[in-house]
Each structure stands twice: as structure tokens, then as C-alpha cells.
LOBA-461106 format. One record per residue: residue number from 1; residue in three letters; x, z, y of N, C-alpha, C, CB in turn. Coordinates in pm, whole numbers. Atoms other than C-alpha are relative to their C-alpha. Glycine has a CB too. Layout:
<sites>
<NUM "ala" <X Z Y> <X Z Y> <X Z Y> <X Z Y>>
...
</sites>
This chain:
<sites>
<1 "met" <-102 73 -73> <-1117 1195 -2292> <111 -37 -98> <56 84 119>>
<2 "arg" <-103 46 92> <-852 991 -2471> <135 63 33> <10 -152 3>>
<3 "asn" <-136 -49 -20> <-489 1094 -2512> <68 -86 106> <81 -1 -134>>
<4 "leu" <-60 75 -110> <-318 994 -2188> <138 -52 -33> <6 85 123>>
<5 "gly" <-135 43 32> <19 953 -2351> <7 -129 -80> <69 106 -75>>
<6 "ser" <-4 122 81> <-83 654 -2560> <-68 -115 73> <-67 23 -136>>
<7 "gly" <63 120 -53> <-157 302 -2448> <14 -20 150> <-141 2 -35>>
<8 "ile" <-20 22 -143> <-37 337 -2090> <148 -18 28> <-58 117 82>>
<9 "leu" <-138 29 -38> <278 233 -1911> <84 127 11> <4 -76 131>>
<10 "pro" <-85 -118 -12> <579 469 -1911> <-9 65 138> <144 -36 -30>>
<11 "ser" <10 -58 -135> <556 512 -1533> <-132 72 17> <16 -109 108>>
<12 "ala" <130 -65 -9> <189 599 -1569> <1 132 -78> <-110 -93 -54>>
<13 "arg" <-10 -125 74> <274 860 -1834> <60 110 85> <84 -19 -126>>
<14 "lys" <-65 -100 -86> <507 1037 -1594> <-95 41 112> <132 -54 58>>
<15 "phe" <95 -25 -108> <245 1006 -1321> <-105 101 -46> <-68 -132 44>>
<16 "thr" <107 -88 47> <-20 1179 -1534> <53 140 -30> <-66 -58 -123>>
<17 "lys" <-56 -133 21> <217 1466 -1612> <7 77 131> <139 -10 -64>>
<18 "ile" <-17 -64 -129> <261 1537 -1243> <-133 27 69> <88 -85 90>>
<19 "ile" <128 -11 -69> <-90 1481 -1114> <-110 2 -104> <-20 -117 101>>
<20 "asn" <109 -11 94> <-397 1591 -1303> <-80 -129 -4> <-91 118 38>>
<21 "tyr" <67 128 19> <-566 1280 -1444> <-135 -7 72> <-20 -27 -147>>
<22 "thr" <133 4 -61> <-912 1374 -1321> <7 5 152> <-85 114 -51>>
<23 "asn" <-11 -10 -145> <-788 1444 -967> <54 -127 64> <88 115 37>>
<24 "tyr" <-59 113 -69> <-579 1138 -895> <-91 -121 2> <131 -37 -63>>
<25 "leu" <95 111 -4> <-863 899 -977> <-113 25 99> <-57 -24 -137>>
<26 "arg" <106 -33 -95> <-1099 1080 -738> <36 -49 139> <-27 150 2>>
<27 "trp" <-21 37 -140> <-1143 957 -386> <28 127 80> <-123 -75 58>>
<28 "gln" <-33 -109 -92> <-979 1186 -133> <-54 -40 137> <156 27 5>>
<29 "val" <59 30 -131> <-1149 1210 207> <62 92 104> <-156 17 -3>>
<30 "arg" <-57 -75 -111> <-988 1318 532> <-65 -46 130> <155 -18 6>>
<31 "ala" <57 31 -132> <-1134 1336 884> <109 19 105> <-124 92 31>>
<32 "leu" <-100 -6 -107> <-914 1265 1185> <-72 -16 133> <110 -110 -18>>
<33 "his" <62 4 -132> <-998 1317 1552> <97 -41 110> <-58 135 32>>
<34 "ser" <-99 38 -102> <-674 1251 1737> <125 -53 -69> <35 122 92>>
<35 "arg" <-126 52 56> <-334 1092 1690> <83 110 -62> <81 -72 109>>
<36 "asp" <-73 -113 58> <-196 1439 1616> <-37 25 -146> <-26 126 81>>
<37 "asp" <44 -19 137> <-393 1436 1292> <61 -101 -97> <-151 -9 -7>>
<38 "ile" <-46 109 85> <-224 1121 1161> <118 39 -87> <39 -119 86>>
<39 "leu" <-121 -30 77> <119 1247 1054> <-25 91 -120> <103 65 91>>
<40 "pro" <24 -84 119> <-4 1533 830> <-72 -74 -113> <-81 121 39>>
<41 "val" <72 76 102> <-240 1296 648> <93 -99 -69> <-122 -73 61>>
<42 "ile" <-95 95 59> <29 1033 599> <101 72 -88> <72 -80 111>>
<43 "glu" <-93 -78 82> <270 1299 473> <-63 41 -132> <47 123 77>>
<44 "glu" <72 -35 123> <7 1408 220> <0 -119 -97> <-146 43 32>>
<45 "val" <3 121 84> <-28 1051 91> <140 -30 -53> <-55 -121 80>>
<46 "leu" <-137 27 43> <350 1007 80> <46 96 -110> <95 9 119>>
<47 "arg" <-34 -96 106> <390 1326 -126> <-60 -44 -134> <-50 142 36>>
<48 "leu" <63 48 124> <143 1187 -380> <69 -125 -53> <-149 -29 25>>
<49 "leu" <-70 122 41> <317 849 -385> <134 33 -64> <20 -95 119>>
<50 "glu" <-130 -39 54> <652 1014 -442> <-16 69 -136> <72 94 99>>
<51 "ala" <25 -69 127> <514 1240 -716> <-39 -100 -109> <-109 106 16>>
<52 "ala" <42 103 95> <369 929 -879> <109 -104 -23> <-127 -69 49>>
<53 "asn" <-116 89 15> <711 759 -860> <-24 -141 52> <39 -7 -145>>
<54 "tyr" <11 130 -68> <599 478 -634> <134 -28 66> <-118 -2 105>>
<55 "ser" <-130 37 -56> <903 289 -506> <5 29 150> <31 -148 -27>>
<56 "ser" <-16 -21 -145> <1045 349 -160> <-58 -119 78> <149 20 37>>
<57 "lys" <59 119 -62> <936 -8 -79> <-152 15 13> <35 -127 -83>>
<58 "asp" <144 -24 -3> <575 76 -168> <-35 111 99> <-52 36 -140>>
<59 "gln" <26 -111 -91> <591 405 20> <11 -45 145> <98 116 -27>>
<60 "phe" <-17 50 -136> <720 231 333> <-119 -85 41> <130 -81 12>>
<61 "ala" <111 91 -30> <450 -38 317> <-130 76 24> <-19 -100 -114>>
<62 "ile" <123 -79 -13> <171 215 271> <5 87 124> <-21 86 -125>>
<63 "arg" <-12 -84 -119> <300 451 539> <-23 -81 126> <138 67 5>>
<64 "leu" <11 85 -119> <334 172 794> <-144 -48 20> <95 -120 -11>>
<65 "ser" <135 55 -10> <-7 21 718> <-103 108 30> <-37 -71 -129>>
<66 "leu" <92 -109 -30> <-192 354 714> <13 45 145> <24 118 -95>>
<67 "glu" <-22 -43 -139> <-33 455 1043> <-61 -101 98> <151 17 28>>
<68 "glu" <56 103 -88> <-127 124 1205> <-152 4 1> <49 -140 -43>>
<69 "ala" <146 -1 9> <-485 139 1079> <-60 124 66> <-44 -7 -146>>
<70 "leu" <52 -124 -58> <-535 502 1182> <17 2 152> <70 121 -61>>
<71 "val" <-21 8 -146> <-382 451 1528> <-100 -97 62> <145 -45 33>>
<72 "asn" <97 97 -52> <-599 142 1579> <-139 62 9> <-3 -125 -88>>
<73 "ala" <134 -61 1> <-913 337 1484> <-15 102 112> <-26 67 -136>>
<74 "ile" <9 -104 -102> <-837 628 1716> <17 -58 140> <106 109 -26>>
<75 "lys" <-32 55 -133> <-690 428 2005> <-102 -105 45> <139 -63 -2>>
<76 "his" <88 109 -40> <-908 116 2006> <-147 28 -34> <44 -128 -66>>
<77 "gly" <137 -27 41> <-1217 224 1812> <-65 113 77> <-5 31 -146>>
<78 "his" <54 -120 -65> <-1258 563 1978> <51 23 141> <30 120 -82>>
<79 "lys" <-59 -18 -134> <-1059 518 2299> <56 141 16> <-105 -29 110>>
<80 "asp" <-61 -134 3> <-881 845 2205> <-98 113 28> <112 6 100>>
<81 "asp" <103 -103 -18> <-1209 1041 2218> <2 95 -120> <-142 -64 18>>
<82 "pro" <-12 -91 114> <-1146 1352 2002> <-134 50 -54> <83 117 39>>
<83 "ser" <131 -42 52> <-1520 1415 1965> <-47 -95 -110> <-104 4 113>>
<84 "lys" <37 96 104> <-1538 1110 1738> <91 17 -121> <8 -145 54>>
<85 "glu" <-73 -21 125> <-1427 1112 1376> <38 -133 -65> <-84 82 -97>>
<86 "val" <-46 110 85> <-1216 860 1188> <3 56 -141> <144 -55 46>>
<87 "arg" <3 -44 139> <-1272 885 817> <97 -84 -82> <-143 -9 -58>>
<88 "leu" <-91 64 95> <-994 805 572> <-44 41 -139> <151 40 27>>
<89 "arg" <26 -23 142> <-1091 771 209> <109 -75 -75> <-145 -49 -44>>
<90 "tyr" <-101 70 78> <-819 693 -41> <-2 43 -145> <138 24 59>>
<91 "gln" <-9 -23 144> <-764 667 -411> <136 -51 -47> <-118 -69 -77>>
<92 "leu" <-129 37 55> <-427 664 -582> <-10 -4 -151> <111 98 46>>
<93 "thr" <-4 13 145> <-389 538 -937> <143 -38 -39> <-104 -107 -52>>
<94 "pro" <-134 44 40> <-81 450 -1143> <28 -145 40> <16 15 -151>>
<95 "his" <-15 143 -26> <-142 87 -1040> <-15 -41 146> <-98 -74 -80>>
<96 "his" <22 39 -139> <-247 88 -675> <-45 118 86> <-103 -112 8>>
<97 "leu" <61 -90 -96> <-343 275 -362> <-108 -82 71> <106 60 102>>
<98 "leu" <111 63 -71> <-679 187 -210> <-40 96 111> <-121 -32 -95>>
<99 "ala" <34 -86 -114> <-760 322 139> <-105 -69 87> <125 34 83>>
<100 "glu" <105 48 -90> <-1064 284 361> <6 84 127> <-143 7 -68>>
<101 "ile" <-5 -69 -129> <-1037 371 731> <-119 -49 81> <136 -27 75>>
<102 "glu" <122 37 -74> <-1365 378 923> <-11 85 126> <-126 17 -88>>
<103 "asp" <20 -73 -125> <-1424 470 1286> <-144 -17 47> <98 -48 109>>
<104 "gln" <135 3 -53> <-1739 523 1491> <-12 -94 120> <-43 139 39>>
<105 "gly" <-1 92 -113> <-1649 255 1744> <-84 -124 -25> <140 -41 32>>
<106 "pro" <83 120 11> <-1820 -79 1807> <59 -108 -91> <-22 -58 138>>
<107 "gly" <-63 99 85> <-1573 -272 1592> <61 -113 82> <-100 -56 -98>>
<108 "phe" <-63 114 -67> <-1400 -600 1672> <-15 -123 -88> <150 29 32>>
<109 "lys" <0 126 73> <-1387 -963 1570> <143 -50 -7> <-94 -106 66>>
<110 "met" <-137 51 15> <-1064 -1106 1431> <27 -116 94> <25 -43 -145>>
<111 "ser" <-18 116 -89> <-1120 -1417 1642> <34 42 143> <-125 -87 0>>
<112 "asp" <-31 -50 -134> <-1083 -1199 1954> <141 57 11> <-100 106 40>>
<113 "val" <-135 -59 2> <-738 -1072 1851> <102 -110 26> <28 72 -136>>
<114 "ala" <-104 98 -36> <-450 -1256 2014> <105 -10 -111> <67 37 134>>
<115 "asp" <-105 23 99> <-188 -1408 1785> <130 62 53> <19 -153 -28>>
<116 "pro" <-121 -66 -49> <114 -1176 1820> <125 -88 -9> <24 128 -77>>
<117 "cys" <-114 91 14> <346 -1463 1721> <-2 -114 102> <3 -57 -140>>
<118 "ala" <7 103 -103> <228 -1691 2002> <103 31 109> <-144 -10 61>>
<119 "pro" <-106 -23 -99> <502 -1739 2265> <-41 92 115> <45 -133 56>>
<120 "glu" <44 -83 -113> <295 -1577 2540> <-22 147 -38> <-128 -57 57>>
<121 "asn" <24 -137 44> <248 -1262 2328> <124 69 -58> <-109 2 -102>>
<122 "leu" <-118 -54 67> <600 -1211 2194> <57 125 67> <107 -104 -7>>
<123 "glu" <-58 -115 -70> <701 -959 2459> <-102 109 30> <63 -45 129>>
<124 "arg" <101 -104 -19> <375 -763 2461> <38 120 -86> <-143 -52 -37>>
<125 "pro" <-39 -119 76> <433 -403 2350> <-99 39 -110> <16 116 94>>
<126 "cys" <98 -34 103> <125 -401 2126> <-57 -128 -61> <-115 88 60>>
<127 "gly" <67 115 59> <-82 -627 1905> <56 -47 -132> <3 -110 94>>
<128 "arg" <-60 44 126> <125 -643 1588> <-50 77 -123> <148 13 9>>
<129 "gly" <46 -85 110> <-56 -382 1378> <-70 -75 -111> <-91 104 53>>
<130 "leu" <72 76 102> <-290 -622 1200> <93 -92 -77> <-113 -82 65>>
<131 "leu" <-100 86 64> <-3 -860 1132> <82 80 -101> <92 -64 105>>
<132 "leu" <-80 -84 89> <202 -578 980> <-80 44 -123> <52 123 75>>
<133 "met" <83 -41 114> <-85 -453 765> <-15 -115 -99> <-140 48 48>>
<134 "arg" <17 116 89> <-143 -803 628> <130 -34 -72> <-48 -121 81>>
<135 "arg" <-130 32 60> <228 -846 560> <37 99 -111> <109 0 107>>
<136 "tyr" <-47 -103 92> <281 -517 379> <-100 43 -107> <41 117 77>>
<137 "met" <99 -40 100> <-44 -464 189> <-35 -120 -89> <-128 55 69>>
<138 "thr" <43 105 92> <-167 -660 -111> <-128 -66 50> <-21 57 -140>>
<139 "ser" <128 49 -48> <-511 -693 45> <-41 80 123> <-108 8 -110>>
<140 "val" <55 -64 -121> <-663 -619 389> <-135 -65 25> <97 -15 126>>
<141 "arg" <137 51 -22> <-1040 -654 439> <-68 85 108> <-83 2 -132>>
<142 "phe" <78 -69 -103> <-1272 -566 726> <-148 -15 -30> <33 -54 142>>
<143 "asn" <143 16 13> <-1643 -498 723> <-49 -95 110> <-74 137 8>>
<144 "ala" <54 98 -95> <-1872 -731 921> <2 51 144> <-143 -37 -39>>
<145 "thr" <-1 -59 -134> <-1885 -491 1217> <141 4 58> <-59 141 -3>>
<146 "gly" <-138 -10 -46> <-1508 -462 1235> <44 142 31> <20 -85 120>>
<147 "asn" <-40 -139 -23> <-1498 -82 1240> <44 70 -129> <-115 77 63>>
<148 "cys" <-46 -55 127> <-1384 -35 880> <97 -99 -63> <-120 31 -97>>
<149 "val" <-99 83 68> <-1071 -168 712> <27 60 -137> <133 -11 84>>
<150 "ile" <-34 -43 136> <-996 -152 341> <137 -59 -32> <-108 -46 -105>>
<151 "leu" <-138 39 31> <-628 -161 248> <26 24 -148> <101 79 87>>
<152 "cys" <-40 -17 139> <-496 -213 -102> <147 -39 -14> <-90 -85 -95>>
<153 "arg" <-139 32 33> <-136 -199 -216> <18 20 -148> <100 88 82>>
<154 "arg" <-32 -10 141> <-62 -279 -577> <141 50 -16> <-19 -136 -72>>
<155 "arg" <-133 -55 27> <232 -89 -716> <94 -114 -37> <-6 106 -113>>
<156 "ser" <-99 103 31> <543 -307 -723> <74 36 -128> <100 -18 118>>
<157 "asp" <-75 -22 123> <760 -346 -1029> <128 78 23> <31 -133 -65>>
<158 "ala" <-129 -63 -31> <1064 -206 -850> <-7 150 -11> <46 -39 138>>
</sites>
């Protein structure tokens, strides 16, 4: 393995001092069964982001998007059935966070999702999660079935 202190950005150097190089590149996997499982997982990710000196802007964007994706999976994908498992896989590097949230539900089609900005939907209490994820993440992708979302947030310069 090469010397981690040479040839990498200063912020990445500090990151590698705090988090073992071989561990932060590994995919972390968490299983969730209910909405009660969401906060501890998000807090775990936030601790890693903070230790890696990700900006508060990045931390906010990732927290919001992860929460929306996990709630959607449990609420819409599983209809709050705790016997079903939502799987979160994530990888944090000095440059980005990549997260995959997959549920055991039937999935959905983006064309079936109402536009939350349409006048008739502005006062609805739900339906903005996908919009928020797209706004705050660098990339949001769904599998063909619609039961797996991949979120990517590139580290900002701030």
C-alpha cells in the first residue's frame, strides 16, 4: 500500500488519519425494518461525515436525502411491514458518499409520481421526497423495478 500522506488532498490526509484507510473504502451494510431504525443509521453516517470533515452543507444534504429514501422504502415499499427488510449499503470516501437503498416492495415508476410543484399538489402533505433527493444529491438513480435508489453526493469545496 502506498504512503497515504503523499499525492492526496489535504482534507483527504486528515480524513485518513481519523478513519482507517481500508475501512472507509469498504461498503457498509445496514438492515432496517421500521422507521425507528432510521435515526440511528443516519446518525452513524453523520458521525463518519463529520470525522471526515465533510461540510455542514454536505452533511445536511446527505441526511435529508437518506432520510427521505429510507422513509420511502419503509412506508411505500413495505407499507410499514416490519417483517420486510430495507437494505442500506453505503461507501464514504474523501471525495463522495455513495448510498444504495433497496426494499423488497414492488417498486414504482417515476411517471406515476405526481409533480409536487403542480398547483393541485402544492398543499399535499407528502410527495416531495424525490424532488428533495434530486435537489440535494449529485446523482439519483433508480433500478428498472423502482425498488432500489442509488444516491451520490460529491464532496463540496466548502
